Every structure is written in C-alpha cells, then in structure tokens.
N, C-alpha and C positions, 0 to 999 in steps of 0.2 A: 785558634779561629779568631780572625781580625774581620772585625764587622759579621757580616753575617756567614763570611763564606771561611771555609778550612783551608790554611794556608797549609800546604804539604810539605812533610817532612822533606821531601824530594830537594827542595828549594835551598835546603838549610846547610850548609857547608860542615862538613864530618867537624866533629869536636868543637864547634864553634855555640853552643847553645849554654846560656847559663841564665840562672833566676837570683836575683839576689833581694833578701828584704830586711830594710833597715826601718826601724820606729820613727814616727814622724814627730819633730821637736816642736812642740805649742810655746813652750815660753823657756825663755833663756834669761837669767841675772845673776849678778856678782853682788856676793853681800857686803857688810862693811867690814870683813875680816878678809878678802879677796877671795873665799871662795866661790866657784862658779855651781850657780846650781841649771838642772835643765829641766823641766816637767815633759814629757811627751803624752800624746794622745795613745789611747788605749790600740788603737788599730796601726798596723806595718804597712808599710809603701815600697810596693814591689819594680824593681826594674826587670827587665828583660831585655839580655842581648844575645846577638847573635848574628855570622853574615852570612847572606846570599851567598850562594854557589856560582860560579863562574859560569856563563850559559852566553848562548848566543843571539841574536837581536829577532830571532826566529820565535823566541819564547819571552824575551825582554816583557813586552806587553801586558803577559799574564802577569809577570812575575811584578811589573810597576804596578798596576791597576790596585793591590793592595796597599801602598803607601798613598794613594792619590788626596787623603783624607790626613790632617795632621791630627787629629784626637779622632779615634776610635776606641769601643768597645771592643776588648780583649779578653776570650777564656782560655785557660792553661791549665796546664796538669802541677798542681801543687803536689811536690814530691815529701813535703813533709804530713801531709795529713790524705794522700793517693787521691784525693779528688779533685775536679775540675771546679775554679772559683774562676768567677768573672769580676772585672773591674775596668775603672774607665782610664786612659790612657793616651799618652802625649808622644808621638814619632816625635823622637830628635832630629835637626837639621844632618843631612846626610849628603852625597855627591856619589852617583854612578861613577863608577874606573872603568873606564874604557882601556884594556888590556891591546889589539889591537881593532884597525880599520882595514878591512878588505875591500873589493868590488862588490861583493855580496852583501856587504853590511857589517854592523860592528861583531866584537866578542868582548865582551862584559868578565872583567876579574870580579873577583872579592868585595862586596861590599858588606861594612858592618851597617848594621840598624841596632837602633836602642829607643823601648817604648819604656815610658817613665809612668807609673799610675800618679796620679793626683787629686 
C-alpha cells in the first residue's frame, strides 16, 4: 500500500520485489588504538525495491500516480513476522523507460523503484 491506495501486485515485474532491513547507525568513532566503534539505533531501516512491469501508455497514468509524491507512507508485509508494518519512505529518483513509441502512444519497459525508510 502506497499512501492510501493499494499498489496492485500485477504492476510488479515477476521476481523483482525485495525488502532489505539494515540497522541505523547512530554514532561512529575510532578509538586511540585505531579500532572503529559503531552504535546503532534499536530500530531497523527498511529498503523496498521492485521493478514496475512493462506496460502501455493506457495504464501508465494509473501506475505513475503512485509515485507523484516522493515522501509517502508505505504499508508492507514483513516476511519475518508475517504481519503488516507501516513506515515513512522516500522514493528515490527514477526514470520511466520508453521501450518503443508508436502512433498510438508509448510502450514502457521495466522501471526500477526504490523506497527507503527514513
């Protein structure tokens, strides 16, 4: 779910969806002996990556509408807990790939989308 709307699974290219969780680094320092120390926040930072499947211009506006705002609330299934989790995410910059342009419009290729929790 992106914002208040459910992002249909049919828009996602097969085999392209992944969720990565990594700790948030709070503070990093090196002591007098040269040993690096890192302190982490207790929470995890989540990155969601997927490719929007190939599609025609007729459905492009419906797909693109999910990405009009770069800061969004996302609800996703956490595979570790089998429960839905919500978070504030930033959509990284991306470009729509035009595979072909015909007289009746454009045909879009796969486009990778990355959402990073902040």
